[in-house]
N, C-alpha and C positions, 0 to 999 in steps of 0.2 A: 757094486763094481771094482774089480781089482785089474793091478798093473803088477803082475807075481815078477819079481826079479828088477824091476827096473825103477824102483821109486828111489834109491840113494845115490844114484852114480853122480857125480861129480861133474862129469863130461856133459857140457850146454846139451840140449835136446831141443827140436821143435816140438812144441807141445799142443793137442790138440785135446787132450782130457780135460782143462777147465779152464773157462775165463778167470779163475783165482789164480791161474799160476803165472798170469802175465804180471810185465813190473809193474809199477808204479807209473803214470804217465808222468812225462817230464814239466807239464804245468803245474800239476800237483806236487812235486817236489821242489820248484821254485818257490810256489805257497808256503810251504812249508819250511824252506831257507828264509822267504820274506820274513815270516811272524816270527824266526828263531832270534832276536834282538832285543836284549834288555830282558827286566823283570814284567811281568805281566799278574795280575791276580788269576787266582786259581778256581778249577771248579766251574767254570762258565761266566765268570764275572769280570769279565776283561772284554777292549774292544773288537777285539778280534770275531770273540764268538757272537757278540751283539750285531758285528755288521754281517757275519753269515745267515743269522736269522734272520735278518734285514733282505738277504737276499730270496732265502726262499721264501719269505711271504709275500715278496715281491712278484712270485712264480706262481704259489699255492693259493693267495689270498689273505689279506690282513689278520683274519681270524685264525690264520693257520698259526699252531703252536707246538713249534718242534724242539728236540731234544736229541742232541747226540751221545751215541753210543760205539765200542768197539765193533762188536759183532754181528751178525745176520741172526742169529742165536738169538742172543740179547733182543734185539730188537722186537722180535718175534714174540718170542715168550713175555716180554715185561709189555708191550704194547698192549696183549689179549690179557694180561694179569689184571690192566688198569680197567677194562671191561667187563670181568668176570666175579665171580664168587666161585668157591671150592664146590658147591653144588651142581653149578652150570655146565655147560657141553660146548664145544667147539665144533660146528660141520665144516668138512673139509673134504677135497678129493684124498682118496687113499695113498694117491703118487705124492700127495704135497709134503713140501719138505719138515712139516712141522709132524707129521706121522712117518717118515720113514729116513730122515736123516739128521735129525735132532736129538737122537739119545733120550727119547722120553722126556726132554728138557720141559716141556709143556706140563705135563702132567706133574712131572715131580716140583715144579717150583711155584705152578698157578694152582694145581691140585684139580683141574679141571678133567673131564674125557672127551676123547676124540669121537664124534659119531663121523665116521669116512664112508666114501662115496668111492665104487669102482666106477672107473672111466675110462677109458681108452685114449683120450685126447687130456687128461689131465683137467677139464672143466667141468663146471658142476651147473646144474640148472635150478629152477626153481621146482619144479617136479621132485628132482632130487632131495630138495632142504625140506617138501613137504612132508615126503613120508617119516621124517623126525619129527614133527610135530605134534602125532599121537601123545607124544610122552609130556605133552603141556599140562602142569599143574597137578599131574600124577607123581605125590610124594616119595614113590619106590625108583622113580627114574631121575637121571641126573637132568637139569632143566637147559634145553638150548637156549643159548643167549647170543652168539657169536657165529656169523658166518664167514667163514677165511678163503677168499679169493688168490689165486697164486696167477701173476701178471709180469711176463709170458709163464705158463703152465710150467712144468719140469719134463714136459717133451717139446718146449719151444714153440708150443701154439700160443694164440690170441685171444681173449675175450675182445670182442666189438665193443666199441663203446654202447652200443645198445645195449648189449650182454648184460655189462656193468649196471647200466642204469636199470634195468629189468629187474636184476636180481636186488639192487640196493631199495627199490621202492617196496618190492614185496617182504623184503627182510623187515624195511622198517613198518610196514604194516601188521605185520606179526611179533612188533618190539623187540627184533632182533638186531643189535649192531652187525655191521660190515668192515672186516678188516681187510687189507690185501697185503700180501707179502710181492713187495716190487723188488726183491732181487734184480731181477732183470726187467722192471717196468721201462726201462729205457729202450730197450731193442724194441718191445712192442710197442711203444708209442712210436718209435722211428718207422718200424713195419707197417704202421697203422696210418700213418702221417697225422696222428691227432696230439695235440698240444698235452703235457704233463698236467696243468692245470683243469683240463676238461675230461682228463681220463680218472681224476680222483674227486679231487671236492666238489666240485659239478656234476659228475655223473653220483655223488651220494654219499662215497665213503666216509666212515667215521674214523677210522683210523688207517695209517699206512705205514710200511716198514720199508724205506727209502735205501736201496741199494747204493750201493759206494763202491765194494772191493772189486766186484765184478766189470767194473767201467772202469777202472784205472786208479783207484783210490789205494792207498798204501794201507791202511785198516779203518776206516771209519763210515758209519750208518748213522741213521737218523729214523727218529722216530717222530712222526705228522700228526698229531690230533684235530680234527677240522671241528670240532665242537669245543668252546672254552670249557665247559663244566667237565668234559670228560679225561682233561689235562690236569685237574685241581691236585690231585694228590702225585702224577706220574713223576715228581724230583725225589721224593721218597721211595717211590717204588723201584725207579732206576738207581737209588744209592743203595738200597737195602740188596738190589740185585746186582752189586758188583760192576756197572757198568760207567759210575760216575769217573770221569777222567779229572783228574787234577789237572792237569796241563792241557785244560779241552782247545785250545786254541789252536792246536795242532791236529785235532779232528776237526775242529770250525773252517778251516781254512782249505781242509780237501773238499767238503764239499761245497764252500763257497766257487772253488777254482771250477770245480765240475761243471755248475751250472751258470756259469759265467761265459758269456756268449755263445751259447749253447755247445760248449766243447762235451755235454753228455750226447747230444743228438750227433755231432760228428763222429764221435768214437763209437755210438751204436750203428749208426748208418754202414759204416765201414763192416765193423764186425757182422752185422746182415749180410752185406753184399758177399764178403769173404765164404761165409758159408752158403749161400746160391751159385757161388761161383764153383766151389767144391760138389755141392749137391748134382751140377751139371755135368762137372767131369766124371764123378762117381757113376752115374748114370750109363754113361759109355762103356762101362766096363761088364764084358757078360757075364753074369751067374753072381753079378754082386747087387744084391736087391735093398734098394731105400724102403724104408720101411714106414716111416712116416712123413706127412707133409712138412716141409721146410719154411716157415714162416718168418724166424728169427735166426739166430746163431748156432743153431743147435741139427745136429744132422743123426738120424738112426739109419742104421744099414744092418745086413747080416753079413759075413763073412768067416768064411769056414776058419777052424781054428788055427790049420796049420798055416794058415794065409796070415792070419792076425798075428802069430808070432815071428813072422816074416818082418811084417811092417814094423812093429812093433822096435825091431832092432834100430828104427831112424825115427820113428813116430811116435809120440807116447798119445795114448787114448785109452778109455776106459771098456771094458767088457759090462756091459748093462744088464743084457741078461744070458749068460752061461748056458740053460738048455735049449735056445734059440740060436744061440753063439750071434747076438745082439750087440751092437756097438755103439758108443754114444762120443761123437765127433762135435768141439767145442772150438769155435773161431773168436777171436777177440779184438780189440782195438789195434793192437799190433802184429796180427796176422798178415803176413804178405801174399801176393798172389804168386810169390815165386813156394813161398811153404805150402799154398795149395796145390800148385800144380808139381810139387815134387810127392807131395802125400799121394796125389794120384796116379802119380808115376811108379811109385812104390808099391802100390795097392795093383795096378796094373800087372805090374814084373811077378808080385809076389802070388796073384790068383792064377799067373801061367805056371810059375815054377811048380805051386800045388797041384797042378793038373786040371783047375777048375776054370781056366777060360777057352 
């Protein structure tokens, strides 16, 4: 995905490129400021981190073992490292971040192989998983050990609660762990109206990469283990993986703020609502084709290249597939109705100017 020539402008722009691009939520900044008083023990041995861990356990259950990290890639790679040996393999969608957008980090640092599944939705099924189990106990092949689900998928679609439960039950019956990349878990739970706990630990997950940055945090993610024995050595894995923060309190209070008074839900609902509004407005434009169902905060559509160039003078977004001229538009907790209507107007004008309307 590219945004040619528009990456380094100092002029503020309206962004639909990624929910990573939004500012940190004011409540998160306030939490950081509140924690920025006096000395506190480093590396997580402080009051703020312990308080944040308790907040997570209130939501995900007393047996949950939480760990804070800097990045989503770190959360994915290190949580799976804790579940695997170098001769193992991870089964995931071909479109999963693990496969497409983490620069081979899992393969390099965990040393495991990825068995990827082509899928138009980003979702995988038990039948997809079954195909790789023919390698079990064959010494010539990497042994499947983890199924990794992305919720919501990289196409913005959601596994239903029943689908997650089915995959977890199936995987466990085949001695496989289930990991979830929850970078946009909040958007999925908001869209499906399913509580975080029910979608994760109660559905049967073994580990979760709990996102933060895409929903208003400054730079904090978490790894959650739902079985105590799986977390036993993670503190060493996190340190060796260069994800142990010395001033841990500033990561912890961000996640605590997001989980307090359902801020995560407020943010996610708003982002989803703005995406639905944008979908409806774009659907009114002749010759602009929506290509995928909109369930969360991502919209995919085909816009002719000449119109893309015009629109991106005012609104940033990625070209997802240059051959098809398919673009991806992402809304955030701070996207306004004015932003959405402005983009729709600009798209309609650009299509007309290029002779597409």
